N, CA, C and O atoms as a GROMACS GRO file, in nm:
protein
  428
    1MET      N    1  16.101  19.903   1.998
    1MET     CA    2  16.038  19.991   1.957
    1MET      C    3  15.967  20.071   2.028
    1MET      O    4  15.929  20.041   2.141
    2ASN      N    5  15.942  20.181   1.973
    2ASN     CA    6  15.908  20.304   2.064
    2ASN      C    7  15.773  20.330   2.009
    2ASN      O    8  15.746  20.399   1.911
    3TRP      N    9  15.650  20.232   2.124
    3TRP     CA   10  15.530  20.201   2.086
    3TRP      C   11  15.461  20.353   2.150
    3TRP      O   12  15.372  20.343   2.235
    4TRP      N   13  15.517  20.526   2.093
    4TRP     CA   14  15.430  20.608   2.140
    4TRP      C   15  15.303  20.634   2.091
    4TRP      O   16  15.210  20.670   2.163
    5TRP      N   17  15.298  20.622   2.000
    5TRP     CA   18  15.153  20.627   1.880
    5TRP      C   19  15.047  20.539   1.994
    5TRP      O   20  14.938  20.588   2.023
    6SER      N   21  15.083  20.429   2.043
    6SER     CA   22  14.982  20.340   2.078
    6SER      C   23  14.964  20.367   2.266
    6SER      O   24  15.038  20.306   2.344
    7PRO      N   25  14.868  20.454   2.308
    7PRO     CA   26  14.829  20.490   2.414
    7PRO      C   27  14.808  20.298   2.450
    7PRO      O   28  14.904  20.257   2.515
    8VAL      N   29  14.739  20.224   2.428
    8VAL     CA   30  14.654  20.072   2.533
    8VAL      C   31  14.839  20.010   2.533
    8VAL      O   32  14.892  19.972   2.638
    9ALA      N   33  14.887  20.010   2.448
    9ALA     CA   34  15.032  19.970   2.494
    9ALA      C   35  15.087  20.028   2.590
    9ALA      O   36  15.109  19.978   2.700
   10LYS      N   37  15.118  20.157   2.548
   10LYS     CA   38  15.194  20.206   2.681
   10LYS      C   39  15.152  20.217   2.813
   10LYS      O   40  15.218  20.242   2.914
   11LYS      N   41  15.040  20.198   2.801
   11LYS     CA   42  14.934  20.220   2.932
   11LYS      C   43  14.958  20.042   3.024
   11LYS      O   44  14.987  20.022   3.142
   12LEU      N   45  14.938  19.961   2.935
   12LEU     CA   46  14.980  19.834   2.954
   12LEU      C   47  15.132  19.766   2.980
   12LEU      O   48  15.168  19.652   3.011
   13LYS      N   49  15.202  19.889   2.953
   13LYS     CA   50  15.342  19.895   2.911
   13LYS      C   51  15.398  19.707   2.843
   13LYS      O   52  15.465  19.615   2.890
   14ILE      N   53  15.325  19.730   2.712
   14ILE     CA   54  15.355  19.634   2.640
   14ILE      C   55  15.401  19.683   2.533
   14ILE      O   56  15.349  19.773   2.467
   15GLU      N   57  15.580  19.580   2.492
   15GLU     CA   58  15.613  19.606   2.335
   15GLU      C   59  15.583  19.510   2.290
   15GLU      O   60  15.643  19.405   2.313
   16PRO      N   61  15.485  19.521   2.217
   16PRO     CA   62  15.464  19.370   2.108
   16PRO      C   63  15.580  19.345   2.002
   16PRO      O   64  15.644  19.448   1.984
   17LYS      N   65  15.617  19.252   1.939
   17LYS     CA   66  15.765  19.253   1.830
   17LYS      C   67  15.644  19.192   1.760
   17LYS      O   68  15.546  19.134   1.807
   18PHE      N   69  15.684  19.225   1.613
   18PHE     CA   70  15.628  19.214   1.483
   18PHE      C   71  15.703  19.217   1.372
   18PHE      O   72  15.784  19.303   1.338
   19LYS      N   73  15.660  19.080   1.298
   19LYS     CA   74  15.741  19.092   1.152
   19LYS      C   75  15.652  19.098   1.037
   19LYS      O   76  15.555  19.023   1.019
   20ILE      N   77  15.690  19.191   0.961
   20ILE     CA   78  15.598  19.212   0.825
   20ILE      C   79  15.657  19.073   0.765
   20ILE      O   80  15.774  19.033   0.759
   21GLU      N   81  15.507  19.002   0.712
   21GLU     CA   82  15.591  18.909   0.622
   21GLU      C   83  15.506  18.881   0.510
   21GLU      O   84  15.530  18.773   0.455
   22ASN      N   85  15.439  18.932   0.475
   22ASN     CA   86  15.327  18.924   0.340
   22ASN      C   87  15.277  19.025   0.319
   22ASN      O   88  15.188  19.067   0.393
   23ILE      N   89  15.323  19.097   0.203
   23ILE     CA   90  15.236  19.284   0.134
   23ILE      C   91  15.137  19.232   0.050
   23ILE      O   92  15.135  19.111   0.030
   24VAL      N   93  15.048  19.310  -0.006
   24VAL     CA   94  14.974  19.279  -0.107
   24VAL      C   95  14.893  19.430  -0.173
   24VAL      O   96  14.806  19.507  -0.132
   25ALA      N   97  14.971  19.420  -0.282
   25ALA     CA   98  14.959  19.530  -0.332
   25ALA      C   99  14.869  19.511  -0.491
   25ALA      O  100  14.857  19.403  -0.549
   26SER      N  101  14.819  19.628  -0.534
   26SER     CA  102  14.745  19.644  -0.646
   26SER      C  103  14.810  19.728  -0.784
   26SER      O  104  14.895  19.813  -0.760
   27ALA      N  105  14.788  19.716  -0.857
   27ALA     CA  106  14.819  19.818  -0.994
   27ALA      C  107  14.785  19.756  -1.125
   27ALA      O  108  14.797  19.642  -1.170
   28ASN      N  109  14.720  19.917  -1.193
   28ASN     CA  110  14.646  19.884  -1.272
   28ASN      C  111  14.776  19.926  -1.404
   28ASN      O  112  14.858  20.010  -1.368
   29LEU      N  113  14.785  19.898  -1.478
   29LEU     CA  114  14.891  19.872  -1.631
   29LEU      C  115  14.818  20.005  -1.710
   29LEU      O  116  14.889  20.087  -1.768
   30GLY      N  117  14.705  20.016  -1.708
   30GLY     CA  118  14.647  20.082  -1.777
   30GLY      C  119  14.613  20.023  -1.986
   30GLY      O  120  14.589  20.091  -2.085
   31VAL      N  121  14.625  19.898  -1.971
   31VAL     CA  122  14.677  19.811  -2.127
   31VAL      C  123  14.623  19.666  -2.073
   31VAL      O  124  14.663  19.610  -1.972
   32GLU      N  125  14.534  19.624  -2.155
   32GLU     CA  126  14.434  19.522  -2.224
   32GLU      C  127  14.586  19.369  -2.235
   32GLU      O  128  14.672  19.366  -2.323
   33LEU      N  129  14.573  19.283  -2.139
   33LEU     CA  130  14.648  19.180  -2.144
   33LEU      C  131  14.622  19.044  -2.217
   33LEU      O  132  14.517  18.992  -2.178
   34ASP      N  133  14.682  18.978  -2.302
   34ASP     CA  134  14.666  18.856  -2.404
   34ASP      C  135  14.695  18.714  -2.267
   34ASP      O  136  14.767  18.617  -2.286
   35LEU      N  137  14.638  18.734  -2.173
   35LEU     CA  138  14.658  18.577  -2.069
   35LEU      C  139  14.694  18.476  -2.168
   35LEU      O  140  14.814  18.451  -2.186
   36TYR      N  141  14.624  18.430  -2.219
   36TYR     CA  142  14.651  18.313  -2.311
   36TYR      C  143  14.779  18.342  -2.359
   36TYR      O  144  14.865  18.336  -2.272
   37THR      N  145  14.821  18.375  -2.483
   37THR     CA  146  14.992  18.408  -2.459
   37THR      C  147  15.077  18.414  -2.402
   37THR      O  148  15.182  18.351  -2.411
   38ILE      N  149  15.037  18.518  -2.311
   38ILE     CA  150  15.131  18.547  -2.169
   38ILE      C  151  15.170  18.368  -2.143
   38ILE      O  152  15.281  18.318  -2.164
   39ALA      N  153  15.060  18.300  -2.099
   39ALA     CA  154  15.062  18.176  -2.060
   39ALA      C  155  15.146  18.076  -2.162
   39ALA      O  156  15.207  17.985  -2.104
   40GLN      N  157  15.154  18.079  -2.255
   40GLN     CA  158  15.215  18.034  -2.336
   40GLN      C  159  15.364  18.053  -2.347
   40GLN      O  160  15.442  17.958  -2.346
   41GLU      N  161  15.400  18.176  -2.356
   41GLU     CA  162  15.572  18.226  -2.405
   41GLU      C  163  15.642  18.296  -2.256
   41GLU      O  164  15.761  18.324  -2.245
   42VAL      N  165  15.539  18.316  -2.151
   42VAL     CA  166  15.631  18.351  -2.069
   42VAL      C  167  15.660  18.264  -1.970
   42VAL      O  168  15.579  18.174  -1.948
   43ARG      N  169  15.773  18.272  -1.895
   43ARG     CA  170  15.796  18.124  -1.789
   43ARG      C  171  15.719  18.162  -1.674
   43ARG      O  172  15.672  18.274  -1.654
   44ASN      N  173  15.708  18.051  -1.591
   44ASN     CA  174  15.666  18.049  -1.463
   44ASN      C  175  15.519  18.113  -1.440
   44ASN      O  176  15.483  18.156  -1.330
   45VAL      N  177  15.422  18.114  -1.580
   45VAL     CA  178  15.296  18.201  -1.584
   45VAL      C  179  15.193  18.091  -1.559
   45VAL      O  180  15.218  18.006  -1.645
   46GLU      N  181  15.096  18.052  -1.490
   46GLU     CA  182  14.970  17.970  -1.492
   46GLU      C  183  14.854  18.037  -1.517
   46GLU      O  184  14.815  18.141  -1.464
   47TYR      N  185  14.789  17.955  -1.620
   47TYR     CA  186  14.688  18.001  -1.642
   47TYR      C  187  14.509  17.906  -1.693
   47TYR      O  188  14.467  17.872  -1.804
   48GLU      N  189  14.464  17.896  -1.593
   48GLU     CA  190  14.355  17.784  -1.575
   48GLU      C  191  14.231  17.883  -1.603
   48GLU      O  192  14.169  17.917  -1.502
   49PRO      N  193  14.180  17.941  -1.742
   49PRO     CA  194  14.016  18.036  -1.711
   49PRO      C  195  13.909  18.000  -1.666
   49PRO      O  196  13.807  18.062  -1.638
   50GLU      N  197  13.951  17.834  -1.654
   50GLU     CA  198  13.758  17.739  -1.574
   50GLU      C  199  13.791  17.749  -1.511
   50GLU      O  200  13.713  17.689  -1.437
   51GLN      N  201  13.901  17.800  -1.422
   51GLN     CA  202  13.909  17.780  -1.250
   51GLN      C  203  13.944  17.943  -1.181
   51GLN      O  204  13.941  17.957  -1.058
   52PHE      N  205  13.967  18.026  -1.244
   52PHE     CA  206  14.012  18.147  -1.244
   52PHE      C  207  14.048  18.236  -1.329
   52PHE      O  208  14.134  18.204  -1.411
   53PRO      N  209  13.995  18.363  -1.331
   53PRO     CA  210  13.994  18.436  -1.462
   53PRO      C  211  14.134  18.523  -1.456
   53PRO      O  212  14.159  18.610  -1.540
   54GLY      N  213  14.216  18.490  -1.354
   54GLY     CA  214  14.364  18.551  -1.376
   54GLY      C  215  14.442  18.444  -1.410
   54GLY      O  216  14.428  18.328  -1.370
   55ALA      N  217  14.551  18.501  -1.509
   55ALA     CA  218  14.688  18.420  -1.486
   55ALA      C  219  14.790  18.413  -1.391
   55ALA      O  220  14.790  18.532  -1.358
   56ILE      N  221  14.869  18.368  -1.330
   56ILE     CA  222  14.936  18.346  -1.204
   56ILE      C  223  15.093  18.343  -1.242
   56ILE      O  224  15.161  18.242  -1.261
   57LEU      N  225  15.140  18.504  -1.250
   57LEU     CA  226  15.286  18.501  -1.274
   57LEU      C  227  15.384  18.498  -1.163
   57LEU      O  228  15.401  18.603  -1.102
   58LYS      N  229  15.453  18.388  -1.126
   58LYS     CA  230  15.564  18.346  -1.019
   58LYS      C  231  15.686  18.410  -1.064
   58LYS      O  232  15.726  18.417  -1.180
   59LEU      N  233  15.753  18.468  -0.934
   59LEU     CA  234  15.840  18.520  -0.965
   59LEU      C  235  15.946  18.468  -0.828
   59LEU      O  236  15.900  18.435  -0.719
   60LYS      N  237  16.085  18.470  -0.856
   60LYS     CA  238  16.162  18.420  -0.752
   60LYS      C  239  16.295  18.528  -0.716
   60LYS      O  240  16.381  18.505  -0.629
   61ASP      N  241  16.290  18.622  -0.786
   61ASP     CA  242  16.349  18.692  -0.763
   61ASP      C  243  16.322  18.878  -0.763
   61ASP      O  244  16.336  18.948  -0.863
   62PRO      N  245  16.286  18.919  -0.646
   62PRO     CA  246  16.214  18.900  -0.557
   62PRO      C  247  16.082  18.785  -0.533
   62PRO      O  248  15.985  18.798  -0.607
   63ARG      N  249  16.082  18.697  -0.451
   63ARG     CA  250  15.971  18.657  -0.437
   63ARG      C  251  15.861  18.675  -0.433
   63ARG      O  252  15.806  18.682  -0.323
   64ALA      N  253  15.776  18.690  -0.571
   64ALA     CA  254  15.604  18.734  -0.535
   64ALA      C  255  15.556  18.582  -0.612
   64ALA      O  256  15.612  18.483  -0.659
   65SER      N  257  15.425  18.632  -0.594
   65SER     CA  258  15.280  18.554  -0.675
   65SER      C  259  15.262  18.708  -0.736
   65SER      O  260  15.273  18.806  -0.662
   66LEU      N  261  15.236  18.719  -0.868
   66LEU     CA  262  15.130  18.801  -0.936
   66LEU      C  263  14.930  18.737  -0.991
   66LEU      O  264  14.895  18.620  -1.010
   67LEU      N  265  14.885  18.803  -0.996
   67LEU     CA  266  14.775  18.784  -1.030
   67LEU      C  267  14.761  18.900  -1.170
   67LEU      O  268  14.784  19.021  -1.161
   68LEU      N  269  14.729  18.845  -1.265
   68LEU     CA  270  14.739  18.925  -1.378
   68LEU      C  271  14.627  18.928  -1.467
   68LEU      O  272  14.615  18.852  -1.563
   69PHE      N  273  14.567  18.993  -1.444
   69PHE     CA  274  14.398  18.994  -1.562
   69PHE      C  275  14.412  19.102  -1.654
   69PHE      O  276  14.503  19.184  -1.662
   70LYS      N  277  14.274  19.086  -1.746
   70LYS     CA  278  14.311  19.113  -1.909
   70LYS      C  279  14.298  19.262  -1.927
   70LYS      O  280  14.324  19.324  -2.030
   71ASN      N  281  14.251  19.316  -1.803
   71ASN     CA  282  14.214  19.446  -1.769
   71ASN      C  283  14.367  19.541  -1.777
   71ASN      O  284  14.370  19.653  -1.829
   72GLY      N  285  14.470  19.484  -1.725
   72GLY     CA  286  14.564  19.489  -1.692
   72GLY      C  287  14.590  19.533  -1.561
   72GLY      O  288  14.670  19.623  -1.536
   73LYS      N  289  14.529  19.474  -1.480
   73LYS     CA  290  14.522  19.505  -1.365
   73LYS      C  291  14.632  19.402  -1.283
   73LYS      O  292  14.632  19.292  -1.337
   74ILE      N  293  14.692  19.408  -1.206
   74ILE     CA  294  14.762  19.331  -1.121
   74ILE      C  295  14.734  19.322  -0.965
   74ILE      O  296  14.685  19.415  -0.901
   75ILE      N  297  14.769  19.197  -0.911
   75ILE     CA  298  14.750  19.193  -0.751
   75ILE      C  299  14.909  19.107  -0.731
   75ILE      O  300  14.945  19.006  -0.791
   76CYS      N  301  14.971  19.171  -0.644
   76CYS     CA  302  15.123  19.150  -0.597
   76CYS      C  303  15.141  19.089  -0.452
   76CYS      O  304  15.160  19.156  -0.350
   77THR      N  305  15.130  18.932  -0.460
   77THR     CA  306  15.149  18.904  -0.295
   77THR      C  307  15.280  18.849  -0.279
   77THR      O  308  15.347  18.805  -0.373
   78GLY      N  309  15.307  18.851  -0.186
   78GLY     CA  310  15.439  18.778  -0.122
   78GLY      C  311  15.551  18.869  -0.070
   78GLY      O  312  15.629  18.855   0.024
   79SER      N  313  15.538  18.943  -0.138
   79SER     CA  314  15.644  19.067  -0.100
   79SER      C  315  15.647  19.110   0.050
   79SER      O  316  15.546  19.125   0.119
   80LYS      N  317  15.755  19.125   0.085
   80LYS     CA  318  15.820  19.190   0.232
   80LYS      C  319  15.813  19.315   0.261
   80LYS      O  320  15.775  19.338   0.376
   81SER      N  321  15.843  19.432   0.176
   81SER     CA  322  15.835  19.549   0.136
   81SER      C  323  15.816  19.597   0.045
   81SER      O  324  15.798  19.534  -0.059
   82GLU      N  325  15.816  19.738   0.054
   82GLU     CA  326  15.742  19.862  -0.063
   82GLU      C  327  15.830  19.822  -0.190
   82GLU      O  328  15.785  19.816  -0.305
   83ARG      N  329  15.964  19.795  -0.155
   83ARG     CA  330  16.043  19.776  -0.253
   83ARG      C  331  16.055  19.666  -0.343
   83ARG      O  332  16.077  19.669  -0.464
   84GLU      N  333  16.035  19.544  -0.248
   84GLU     CA  334  16.037  19.428  -0.363
   84GLU      C  335  15.908  19.446  -0.428
   84GLU      O  336  15.920  19.423  -0.549
   85VAL      N  337  15.751  19.490  -0.382
   85VAL     CA  338  15.697  19.519  -0.465
   85VAL      C  339  15.697  19.592  -0.575
   85VAL      O  340  15.615  19.563  -0.663
   86LYS      N  341  15.782  19.695  -0.594
   86LYS     CA  342  15.799  19.768  -0.648
   86LYS      C  343  15.866  19.740  -0.790
   86LYS      O  344  15.844  19.790  -0.900
   87ASN      N  345  15.951  19.644  -0.749
   87ASN     CA  346  16.088  19.514  -0.835
   87ASN      C  347  15.990  19.463  -0.926
   87ASN      O  348  15.978  19.471  -1.048
   88ALA      N  349  15.880  19.374  -0.780
   88ALA     CA  350  15.836  19.239  -0.862
   88ALA      C  351  15.726  19.327  -1.002
   88ALA      O  352  15.718  19.295  -1.121
   89ILE      N  353  15.663  19.425  -0.937
   89ILE     CA  354  15.554  19.501  -1.049
   89ILE      C  355  15.680  19.542  -1.230
   89ILE      O  356  15.654  19.520  -1.349
   90GLU      N  357  15.798  19.602  -1.171
   90GLU     CA  358  15.864  19.606  -1.275
   90GLU      C  359  15.910  19.524  -1.343
   90GLU      O  360  15.912  19.542  -1.465
   91GLN      N  361  15.977  19.374  -1.269
   91GLN     CA  362  15.997  19.255  -1.360
   91GLN      C  363  15.860  19.224  -1.485
   91GLN      O  364  15.872  19.201  -1.605
   92ALA      N  365  15.706  19.237  -1.382
   92ALA     CA  366  15.609  19.193  -1.454
   92ALA      C  367  15.623  19.314  -1.613
   92ALA      O  368  15.643  19.297  -1.733
   93ILE      N  369  15.610  19.377  -1.564
   93ILE     CA  370  15.596  19.520  -1.684
   93ILE      C  371  15.666  19.448  -1.788
   93ILE      O  372  15.601  19.380  -1.868
   94LYS      N  373  15.819  19.458  -1.795
   94LYS     CA  374  15.918  19.431  -1.858
   94LYS      C  375  15.912  19.246  -1.936
   94LYS      O  376  15.958  19.200  -2.041
   95LEU      N  377  15.840  19.190  -1.831
   95LEU     CA  378  15.776  19.064  -1.928
   95LEU      C  379  15.668  19.056  -1.995
   95LEU      O  380  15.653  18.983  -2.093
   96LEU      N  381  15.586  19.129  -1.948
   96LEU     CA  382  15.468  19.157  -2.035
   96LEU      C  383  15.434  19.228  -2.155
   96LEU      O  384  15.362  19.199  -2.250
   97ALA      N  385  15.498  19.318  -2.129
   97ALA     CA  386  15.520  19.468  -2.240
   97ALA      C  387  15.513  19.402  -2.404
   97ALA      O  388  15.482  19.483  -2.491
   98ALA      N  389  15.535  19.286  -2.441
   98ALA     CA  390  15.514  19.230  -2.562
   98ALA      C  391  15.369  19.192  -2.625
   98ALA      O  392  15.330  19.196  -2.742
   99HIS      N  393  15.296  19.149  -2.490
   99HIS     CA  394  15.169  19.094  -2.492
   99HIS      C  395  15.033  19.227  -2.451
   99HIS      O  396  14.914  19.195  -2.442
  100ALA      N  397  15.058  19.298  -2.440
  100ALA     CA  398  15.038  19.359  -2.426
  100ALA      C  399  14.953  19.487  -2.507
  100ALA      O  400  15.035  19.551  -2.572
  101LYS      N  401  14.800  19.547  -2.525
  101LYS     CA  402  14.766  19.613  -2.604
  101LYS      C  403  14.669  19.789  -2.531
  101LYS      O  404  14.647  19.817  -2.413
  102PRO      N  405  14.642  19.850  -2.624
  102PRO     CA  406  14.552  19.948  -2.544
  102PRO      C  407  14.444  19.917  -2.534
  102PRO      O  408  14.394  19.846  -2.621
  103LEU      N  409  14.347  19.972  -2.389
  103LEU     CA  410  14.267  19.950  -2.360
  103LEU      C  411  14.141  19.920  -2.494
  103LEU      O  412  14.201  19.912  -2.601
  104PRO      N  413  14.024  19.906  -2.507
  104PRO     CA  414  13.916  19.924  -2.618
  104PRO      C  415  13.919  20.051  -2.509
  104PRO      O  416  13.961  20.062  -2.394
  105GLU      N  417  13.829  20.176  -2.636
  105GLU     CA  418  13.825  20.290  -2.577
  105GLU      C  419  13.620  20.271  -2.523
  105GLU      O  420  13.558  20.189  -2.591
  106LYS      N  421  13.572  20.315  -2.455
  106LYS     CA  422  13.474  20.293  -2.360
  106LYS      C  423  13.346  20.397  -2.470
  106LYS      O  424  13.350  20.515  -2.506
  107LYS      N  425  13.236  20.280  -2.499
  107LYS     CA  426  13.175  20.403  -2.566
  107LYS      C  427  13.043  20.496  -2.463
  107LYS      O  428  12.988  20.596  -2.508
   0.00000   0.00000   0.00000
């Protein structure tokens, strides 16, 4: 790798080797999610509101875990590339579409 952007590494003649293991990304679907129904009707979803306010959707391909919140926000973890993040969120949207409704208007 070319470490031209790192003056410290260049000065010390160090070329670190690294590997991306985990990307964390967030998304806002702009809808309200019915987490109770999602947990009952969508495979690979866990929801225990007494322990955590979000549901957990585990995907196998791409391998990722998505935290789903009632307000339509999603946290995607475990992906190793931006493409995997996009694919995971796209899959989640397909699985969740039937359980989404418009957010209530703010007063």
